[in-house]
Every structure is written in structure tokens, then in C-alpha cells.
C-alpha positions as CSV (number, residue, x, y, z in Angstrom):
1,M,-14.2,-9.1,-4.4
2,H,-13.0,-6.4,-1.9
3,L,-12.4,-2.9,-3.1
4,A,-9.9,-0.5,-1.5
5,L,-9.0,3.0,-2.4
6,D,-5.2,4.1,-2.6
7,L,-5.1,7.8,-1.4
8,S,-1.2,7.9,-1.0
9,F,-0.9,10.4,-4.1
10,A,-4.3,11.8,-4.3
11,H,-2.6,15.4,-3.8
12,T,0.6,14.9,-5.8
13,E,1.7,14.8,-9.5
14,G,-0.5,17.7,-10.3
15,R,-3.8,16.2,-9.3
16,W,-4.5,19.2,-7.1
17,A,-4.6,21.4,-10.3
18,L,-6.9,19.1,-12.5
19,P,-10.6,20.1,-12.9
20,G,-12.5,18.6,-10.3
21,S,-10.2,19.2,-7.4
22,F,-11.2,20.8,-4.3
23,V,-11.3,24.7,-4.4
24,G,-10.6,26.5,-1.2
25,R,-9.1,23.7,0.6
26,A,-5.6,22.2,0.0
27,F,-3.6,19.2,1.4
28,P,-3.1,18.5,4.4
29,D,-6.6,19.9,5.4
30,P,-8.1,16.7,7.0
31,R,-11.5,17.8,5.8
32,L,-10.6,16.7,2.4
33,Y,-10.3,13.3,3.5
34,M,-13.1,13.3,6.0
35,E,-15.7,14.1,3.2
36,L,-14.5,11.5,0.9
37,A,-14.5,8.9,3.8
38,Q,-18.0,9.5,4.2
39,V,-18.6,8.8,0.5
40,A,-16.6,5.8,0.7
41,D,-18.4,4.5,3.7
42,R,-21.8,5.0,2.3
43,G,-20.6,3.4,-1.0
44,G,-19.3,0.0,0.5
45,I,-15.4,0.5,0.1
46,D,-13.7,-1.7,2.6
47,L,-10.4,0.1,3.1
48,L,-8.8,3.6,2.4
49,F,-5.2,3.2,2.2
50,F,-2.2,5.4,2.7
51,G,1.3,4.5,1.6
52,D,4.1,6.5,3.0
53,G,7.5,7.9,2.4
54,S,9.5,10.2,4.9
55,G,12.0,11.6,2.3
56,I,11.7,14.0,-0.7
57,P,12.6,12.1,-3.8
58,S,16.3,12.9,-4.4
59,T,17.5,9.9,-6.3
60,W,17.1,11.5,-9.8
61,Q,20.3,13.6,-10.5
62,G,21.1,13.5,-6.7
63,S,18.8,16.4,-6.0
64,I,15.3,17.1,-4.6
65,D,14.9,20.0,-6.9
66,A,12.7,18.5,-9.7
67,A,10.5,16.6,-7.2
68,V,9.9,19.8,-5.3
69,A,9.2,21.8,-8.3
70,W,6.7,19.3,-9.8
71,G,5.2,17.9,-6.6
72,V,6.4,14.3,-7.4
73,Q,5.5,12.1,-4.4
74,W,5.7,15.0,-2.1
75,P,4.5,16.4,0.3
76,R,3.9,13.5,2.4
77,H,2.6,13.8,6.1
78,D,2.1,11.3,8.7
79,M,-1.5,10.3,8.1
80,S,-2.4,8.8,11.5
81,P,-4.0,11.8,12.7
82,V,-6.0,12.4,9.5
83,I,-7.2,8.6,9.8
84,A,-8.4,9.3,13.4
85,A,-10.4,12.3,12.2
86,M,-11.9,10.1,9.1
87,S,-13.0,7.5,11.7
88,T,-15.1,10.0,13.7
89,V,-17.3,10.4,10.7
90,T,-17.5,6.8,9.5
91,E,-18.8,3.6,10.8
92,R,-17.6,0.7,8.4
93,V,-14.7,1.7,6.2
94,G,-11.3,0.6,7.3
95,F,-8.0,2.6,7.2
96,G,-4.5,1.3,6.1
97,L,-1.4,2.9,7.4
98,T,2.2,2.4,6.3
99,Y,5.3,2.3,8.3
100,S,8.7,1.2,7.7
101,S,10.2,-1.8,9.4
102,T,13.5,-0.9,8.1
103,F,13.8,2.4,10.0
104,M,10.9,2.3,12.7
105,H,11.0,0.7,16.0
106,P,8.5,-1.9,16.8
107,F,7.6,-0.9,20.4
108,Y,6.6,2.6,19.0
109,V,4.7,1.3,16.0
110,A,2.9,-1.3,17.9
111,R,1.7,1.3,20.5
112,L,0.5,3.7,18.0
113,L,-1.4,1.1,16.0
114,N,-3.1,-0.2,19.2
115,S,-4.2,3.3,19.9
116,L,-5.5,3.9,16.3
117,D,-7.4,0.5,16.6
118,H,-9.1,1.8,19.7
119,V,-10.1,5.0,18.2
120,T,-11.4,3.4,14.9
121,G,-13.2,0.7,16.7
122,G,-11.1,-2.1,15.1
123,R,-10.8,-0.7,11.6
124,I,-7.0,-0.4,11.3
125,A,-4.7,-2.2,8.9
126,F,-0.9,-2.0,9.1
127,N,1.0,-2.1,5.9
128,V,4.6,-2.9,6.8
129,V,7.3,-2.1,4.2
130,A,10.9,-2.8,3.6
131,S,12.1,0.5,2.5
132,T,14.2,0.8,-0.8
133,R,14.5,4.7,-1.0
134,L,17.7,6.5,0.1
135,A,15.9,9.7,0.7
136,D,13.9,7.9,3.5
137,A,17.2,6.1,4.7
138,Q,19.2,9.3,5.1
139,N,16.6,10.7,7.5
140,Y,17.1,8.0,9.8
141,G,21.0,8.0,9.9
142,F,21.7,5.5,7.2
143,D,24.4,6.4,4.5
144,Q,23.2,3.6,2.2
145,L,20.4,1.1,1.9
146,M,20.3,-1.9,3.8
147,E,20.9,-5.1,1.8
148,H,17.7,-6.5,0.3
149,D,17.3,-9.9,2.2
150,R,18.5,-8.3,5.4
151,R,15.5,-5.8,5.3
152,Y,13.1,-8.6,5.1
153,E,14.9,-10.4,8.2
154,R,14.6,-7.1,10.0
155,M,10.8,-7.0,8.8
156,E,10.1,-10.4,10.2
157,E,11.7,-9.8,13.6
158,F,9.9,-6.4,13.7
159,I,6.5,-8.0,13.2
160,G,7.3,-10.7,15.8
161,V,8.0,-8.2,18.3
162,C,4.8,-6.2,17.4
163,K,2.7,-9.4,17.7
164,A,4.1,-10.3,21.1
165,L,3.5,-6.8,22.3
166,W,-0.1,-6.8,21.3
167,H,-0.6,-10.0,22.9
168,S,1.3,-9.1,26.0
169,V,-1.9,-7.9,27.9
170,E,-4.5,-10.5,27.9
171,P,-8.2,-9.2,27.3
172,E,-9.3,-11.3,30.2
173,A,-6.8,-9.7,32.5
174,I,-8.8,-6.3,32.5
175,L,-11.3,-6.6,35.4
176,R,-12.5,-3.2,36.4
177,E,-14.0,-4.5,39.4
178,R,-15.9,-1.4,40.9
179,D,-16.3,-2.9,44.3
180,T,-12.7,-3.7,44.9
181,R,-11.4,-1.2,42.8
182,R,-9.2,-3.8,41.4
183,F,-8.4,-2.7,37.6
184,A,-6.6,-5.8,36.1
185,D,-5.2,-9.1,37.1
186,P,-1.1,-9.0,36.8
187,A,-1.0,-12.8,35.9
188,G,-2.4,-11.7,32.5
189,V,0.1,-9.0,31.7
190,H,3.5,-10.4,30.5
191,P,6.9,-8.9,29.6
192,I,8.1,-10.2,26.3
193,D,11.8,-10.1,27.0
194,H,12.9,-10.0,23.4
195,D,16.5,-9.9,22.6
196,G,17.1,-10.4,18.9
197,E,19.3,-9.3,16.2
198,F,17.7,-6.2,15.4
199,F,15.7,-5.3,18.6
200,K,15.8,-5.6,22.3
201,V,12.4,-5.0,23.9
202,K,11.3,-5.6,27.5
203,G,7.5,-5.1,27.3
204,P,4.8,-5.5,27.9
205,L,2.8,-3.0,25.9
206,A,1.5,-0.4,28.4
207,S,-1.8,-0.3,26.7
208,L,-5.2,-2.0,26.7
209,P,-5.9,-4.7,24.1
210,S,-7.5,-3.2,21.1
211,P,-10.6,-4.5,19.5
212,Q,-8.8,-6.4,16.9
213,V,-5.8,-7.1,19.4
214,E,-3.6,-7.1,16.1
215,P,-4.3,-4.9,13.1
216,V,-4.8,-6.5,9.8
217,L,-1.4,-7.0,8.7
218,V,-0.6,-6.1,5.1
219,Q,2.7,-6.8,3.0
220,A,3.5,-6.1,-0.7
221,G,6.8,-7.7,-1.3
222,A,6.9,-9.2,-4.9
223,S,10.5,-10.6,-4.8
224,P,10.9,-14.3,-3.7
225,R,12.2,-13.1,-0.3
226,G,9.2,-10.6,-0.2
227,I,6.7,-13.3,-0.9
228,E,8.4,-15.4,1.6
229,A,7.9,-12.8,4.2
230,S,4.3,-12.3,3.2
231,A,3.6,-15.8,3.8
232,A,5.0,-15.8,7.3
233,F,2.6,-13.1,8.6
234,A,0.4,-11.2,6.2
235,D,-3.4,-11.4,6.4
236,L,-3.6,-9.5,3.1
237,V,-1.2,-8.8,0.3
238,F,-0.8,-6.0,-2.2
239,G,0.1,-7.1,-5.7
240,F,1.1,-5.2,-8.9
241,G,-1.6,-5.8,-11.4
242,A,0.4,-4.8,-14.6
243,N,-0.4,-8.1,-16.4
244,L,-2.1,-11.3,-16.0
245,A,0.8,-13.6,-16.4
246,G,2.6,-11.7,-13.7
247,Q,-0.4,-11.9,-11.4
248,Q,-0.9,-15.4,-11.7
249,R,2.8,-16.1,-11.0
250,H,2.5,-14.0,-7.8
251,R,-0.6,-15.9,-6.7
252,R,1.0,-19.3,-7.4
253,A,4.3,-18.4,-5.6
254,L,2.4,-17.0,-2.6
255,D,0.2,-20.1,-2.4
256,E,3.1,-22.4,-2.4
257,A,4.9,-20.3,0.3
258,L,1.7,-20.2,2.5
259,V,1.5,-24.0,2.4
260,A,5.2,-24.2,3.2
261,K,4.4,-22.0,6.4
262,G,1.5,-24.3,7.2
263,R,-1.2,-21.5,6.3
264,D,-4.3,-22.0,4.1
265,P,-4.0,-20.0,0.9
266,K,-7.6,-19.5,0.6
267,R,-7.5,-17.3,3.8
268,V,-4.9,-14.6,2.3
269,G,-6.3,-12.7,-0.5
270,I,-4.3,-10.3,-2.9
271,L,-5.5,-6.7,-3.6
272,W,-4.3,-5.9,-7.1
273,D,-3.0,-2.4,-7.7
274,L,-4.6,-0.6,-10.4
275,Q,-5.6,2.9,-11.7
276,A,-9.0,3.6,-12.9
277,I,-10.7,6.3,-14.9
278,V,-14.4,5.7,-14.9
279,G,-16.6,7.7,-17.3
280,A,-20.3,7.9,-18.0
281,T,-19.2,6.5,-21.3
282,D,-16.0,4.9,-22.7
283,E,-15.3,7.7,-24.9
284,E,-15.5,10.3,-22.0
285,A,-13.2,8.0,-19.9
286,R,-10.6,7.8,-22.7
287,T,-10.6,11.8,-23.2
288,R,-9.9,12.2,-19.6
289,K,-7.1,9.8,-19.9
290,Q,-5.4,11.8,-22.5
291,A,-5.6,14.9,-20.4
292,V,-3.9,13.2,-17.6
293,L,-1.0,11.8,-19.5
294,A,-0.4,15.3,-21.0
295,S,0.1,16.8,-17.7
296,W,3.1,14.6,-17.0
297,T,6.7,15.9,-18.0
298,E,9.6,13.7,-18.9
299,E,11.3,15.0,-15.8
300,M,8.5,14.0,-13.5
301,V,8.8,10.4,-15.0
302,G,12.5,10.4,-14.3
303,V,12.0,11.4,-10.7
304,A,9.3,8.9,-10.0
305,L,11.0,6.1,-11.6
306,S,14.3,6.6,-9.9
307,H,12.7,7.3,-6.5
308,N,10.6,4.1,-6.5
309,A,13.6,1.9,-7.6
310,G,16.2,3.7,-5.5
311,Y,18.4,4.0,-8.6
312,D,19.2,7.2,-10.5
313,F,18.1,6.5,-14.0
314,S,19.5,9.8,-15.3
315,T,22.8,7.9,-15.4
316,L,21.7,5.4,-18.0
317,P,23.8,5.0,-21.2
318,D,22.5,5.3,-24.7
319,S,21.9,1.6,-24.8
320,F,22.4,-1.5,-22.3
321,R,21.5,-4.9,-21.6
322,L,18.4,-5.4,-19.2
323,G,20.5,-8.0,-17.3
324,D,23.3,-5.6,-16.7
325,L,21.0,-3.0,-15.3
326,R,19.3,-5.3,-13.1
327,E,22.7,-6.5,-11.7
328,E,23.9,-2.9,-11.2
329,V,20.7,-2.1,-9.3
330,I,21.1,-5.0,-6.9
331,R,24.6,-4.0,-6.2
332,A,23.3,-0.7,-5.1
333,N,20.8,-2.4,-2.7
334,A,18.1,-0.9,-4.7
335,T,14.9,-2.8,-5.9
336,P,15.2,-4.9,-9.1
337,A,11.5,-5.6,-9.1
338,G,9.0,-3.1,-10.4
339,L,9.7,-1.7,-13.9
340,I,13.0,-3.6,-14.3
341,G,11.7,-6.9,-13.2
342,L,8.7,-6.7,-15.7
343,L,11.0,-5.7,-18.5
344,V,13.3,-8.6,-17.7
345,E,10.2,-11.0,-17.7
346,E,9.1,-9.7,-21.0
347,Y,12.3,-9.3,-23.0
348,G,15.0,-11.5,-21.1
349,E,18.0,-10.5,-19.6
350,D,20.2,-10.5,-22.9
351,H,17.7,-7.8,-24.4
352,L,19.5,-4.6,-25.6
353,I,17.3,-1.6,-24.9
354,T,18.0,2.1,-25.7
355,R,17.6,4.9,-23.1
356,E,14.8,6.4,-25.2
357,E,12.9,2.9,-25.1
358,F,13.5,2.5,-21.4
359,F,11.9,5.8,-20.7
360,E,8.9,5.0,-23.0
361,H,8.4,2.0,-20.8
362,G,9.0,4.1,-17.8
363,F,6.3,6.6,-18.8
364,R,3.9,3.9,-18.8
365,S,5.0,2.7,-15.4
366,A,5.1,6.1,-13.7
367,T,1.8,7.3,-14.9
368,G,0.2,4.1,-14.4
369,V,-0.8,3.4,-17.9
370,D,0.4,0.0,-17.7
371,H,-2.1,-0.9,-15.1
372,M,-4.9,1.4,-15.9
373,L,-8.6,0.6,-16.7
374,V,-10.4,3.2,-18.8
375,G,-13.9,3.0,-19.5
376,S,-17.6,3.2,-18.3
377,A,-18.5,1.3,-15.2
378,A,-19.9,-1.4,-17.1
379,T,-16.5,-1.8,-19.2
380,I,-14.3,-1.9,-16.2
381,A,-16.6,-4.1,-14.2
382,D,-16.5,-6.7,-17.1
383,Q,-12.6,-6.6,-16.9
384,L,-12.5,-6.8,-13.1
385,E,-14.8,-9.8,-13.0
386,E,-12.7,-11.7,-15.7
387,N,-9.5,-10.7,-13.9
388,F,-10.7,-11.7,-10.6
389,A,-11.7,-15.2,-11.7
390,E,-8.5,-15.6,-13.5
391,T,-6.2,-14.7,-10.5
392,G,-7.9,-17.0,-7.8
393,S,-11.1,-15.0,-6.8
394,R,-9.3,-14.2,-3.5
395,G,-8.8,-10.5,-2.5
396,G,-9.8,-7.7,-4.8
397,Y,-8.6,-4.4,-6.1
398,M,-6.5,-1.4,-4.6
399,I,-7.6,1.3,-7.0
400,S,-6.2,4.8,-7.4
401,S,-7.4,7.5,-9.6
402,P,-4.9,9.8,-11.7
403,L,-7.7,12.3,-11.9
404,A,-8.4,15.3,-9.5
405,F,-9.1,14.6,-6.0
406,P,-11.8,13.9,-5.0
407,A,-13.8,13.8,-8.3
408,G,-11.8,10.7,-9.6
409,Y,-12.4,8.7,-6.5
410,V,-16.0,9.9,-6.1
411,E,-16.9,8.4,-9.7
412,V,-15.1,5.0,-8.8
413,I,-17.5,4.9,-5.6
414,E,-20.6,6.3,-7.1
415,L,-20.4,4.5,-10.7
416,L,-18.3,1.5,-10.5
417,T,-19.3,0.1,-7.0
418,P,-23.0,0.3,-7.6
419,E,-22.3,-1.9,-11.1
420,L,-20.3,-4.3,-9.4
421,R,-23.0,-4.7,-6.6
422,R,-25.7,-5.1,-9.1
423,R,-23.7,-7.9,-10.6
424,G,-23.2,-9.6,-7.2
425,A,-19.6,-9.2,-7.6
426,L,-18.8,-7.1,-4.6
427,A,-18.1,-8.4,-1.0
428,E,-20.9,-7.2,1.3
429,R,-20.6,-6.9,5.0
430,E,-22.6,-9.2,7.1
431,P,-24.2,-8.1,10.4
432,G,-21.7,-9.9,12.4
433,Q,-18.5,-8.2,10.8
434,R,-17.5,-5.7,13.4
435,T,-13.7,-5.3,12.6
436,L,-11.7,-4.9,9.5
437,R,-10.4,-8.4,10.2
438,D,-13.9,-9.7,10.3
439,V,-14.4,-8.3,6.9
440,F,-11.1,-9.6,5.3
441,A,-11.4,-13.0,6.9
442,S,-14.9,-13.7,5.4
């Protein structure tokens, strides 16, 4: 199995104040991440991942106040400069960066990722997302969210343009002939002349081909349309790890979609999202878990749930049918996946749920309890080995820590990783694996 660390929220939701957090340094000081990157590089972590959102959560009660007060999913910075800094002090670990195909332009993103792939020596992954958050949309001139399936149509065209740009300069075209002073062969540099529904791009990319040419492409859509998009272009998929039945359904649906696209399902792994609290003993880990959960307020839960779904859950009535809520969320062009989708799967559309019950489930979702492993390294390794086998033995895990940054992540690296390596369960780098694509293609 491959292991990645999700650093998207390492500094939010109060982690900065917990015991074990950095003292004397604060986000966004790049040295916070450079030091952890060195530990991860030595420990055999394959990928350090940054999700992104460009708006302060404002869906809950139509205001940013609660998110600002409690530090819920904010502040968020563009982490590309931090990745560049981390790459200078590491040799092996890869870096995942997120940009929205719903709002960004493919030429800008393709050019930036090409540059980062050069800087990192071929260690960049691009997590392309279809955005579901109104707070982000309003920063790019949108008054409402784009319709769900249209977001994925735009994503597929976006990636098509990026791929064409990355391949618009052939590696063999770069000559660098010192005696003639001829730099490149014009026959190997091609405009792409793209004129599509969403984008018009002349090209070519005014950059040299990067070590990977294309970064490792990552996608996380769990809806039928999202899985179809994953099958079209993703090298690696992120999946929600809340329950085994859901994981197995996702794996089967992705495999079927890959076959329909003429691709080999064995070559596309899923990194299952989970949180981990690793302790020296099971009891120590459980004690830490309770301390983390006690740090969440009801308002923090409401902010996180509403922002992630793109729907204001403060407006919920005292009781309602799950199917009615899902339909209302769909009409708002928000996302019916995540918590709502899981509840519908578990209880059915006709299930009547109270507002209090919904927020009890929401607490488990927002805090990560519903996909949190807690225990000693041996206990968690047992669970991961079993789950890895039952979900197809392709991919691995995207691990985040609800504990302080960096202490929670360091314990994952220094306690869990050696235990998995001792068992022979961890994917190890081979001498010829130079780029991140080499690692995940093995």
C-alpha cells in the first residue's frame, strides 16, 4: 500500500492550539512544512497533499463570522510556493496540489504545474476538483454554483486542454546545439488550437517539457458523474473511507467505468481518506481522541458541514425526510454526496430524521470520527491490512491527523510506517523510480 499525508487542514479547527503544536512559529511559515517534509521523506511517505478552497466558509447562516471566529477551514493559502520550498529539502516524497477546474483557466494551471514539476524534479500531482462551494464561486464572479454535471463537463475539457499543452512541446525538439547555437526544432513545437465549449486556447505552452511531462492526475468525485470523469483521465483516485461497503461500491463502479473507457483497472489505485490517532498504546490513543472531540463546538460542526456540502444546514426544520433534503440540495446545485449520500444509503430516502439526529451524524462527519482509526501502530496496521485486501489491494491511504501539527503526523510517520514496513505491507521505492508517476504506476 502507498501512504499519503493530507496536510490541508493541519493548521485549522484548533489544531494550532493543541499540545504538540509548533511553538514560536505559525501558519503560513514554510519552515513548518519543510521540517515535516524531511521527516516524511525519511519515513517513506509517498505524497504530501494539499486540498484547497479560495473562499472563507460562509454557507452557515450566510456569514463568514463563525468560520473566522473558530478558524474552520480557514485561513487557506496557495501552497505552490510552500511545495517549492519543501522540495528543496527532500529527495523522494511527492507533492499534491489542488486547483478548481470550475473556476481556473487551464493555460495558467498547466504552466504553473509544469514549472513545479521542474522545480521538484518530477514529484508533482495535480488534484483537479469540481467546486461545490459558493464562497469560492463568488470570488470568481459567479452568483450561484454551476450545475453538477456541467462542472464535470468543464473538468473534462479543462484536463484535455492541459494535456494538449503539456504535450505541445516534444522533448526531442529541445536540441541545445552549442556549435550551431540552435536551441530547438520548430517542427516539434505545436499550437493546440483548442476551441471548445468552455475554453479557447491557441498554445503551445511556452515552457520546456517537465520531467513527468504530465503531473500525476488525481480526482475525487464519488457521484456516478464524478466516477465517470475519474475513469476518463485520473491516474489516482481519492475515495472516502467511511465504511467498507461504500468503499467496495466505489471500487466496483470505478473498475466498470475504467473498462468502459478502455483502461486497465489494475493501474488506477484509490487512496482512501481517513484520520488516524496513533499512540504508544491503544489506551493512550483513545485518551487523545476524546481530547480532540472535546475541542469542537456545535457551531464549528455546522460551519464545516454547510461549507463542504454547499448548503446551509442552519435552515433545517425540526424533522424531515432524507430524500427531501437530498432533492433540495440537488436543486441548489450543491453536493448530495458526502454525509447526505451516506445517510440515504444507510437509512433510505423515506427515513424521517430529526434535526438533532442529523447533527449527531454531522458531528461524526465533521470531526472525522466516522473514518478515524485510533490505537497503537499494531492495531491500526491490522485494520489497514484487512481493509486494503477487502478493497482491492490497489492504492492505499490518505491519512490526516486531528491532533496538533506536527506531532500527530510525526507519530503516523515514526510509529505506523515502520510497523507496516516490518510486515511487508508498505510499497517501497525501487532504484529506477525517479518520478512520482513511476512510484504510483508500479
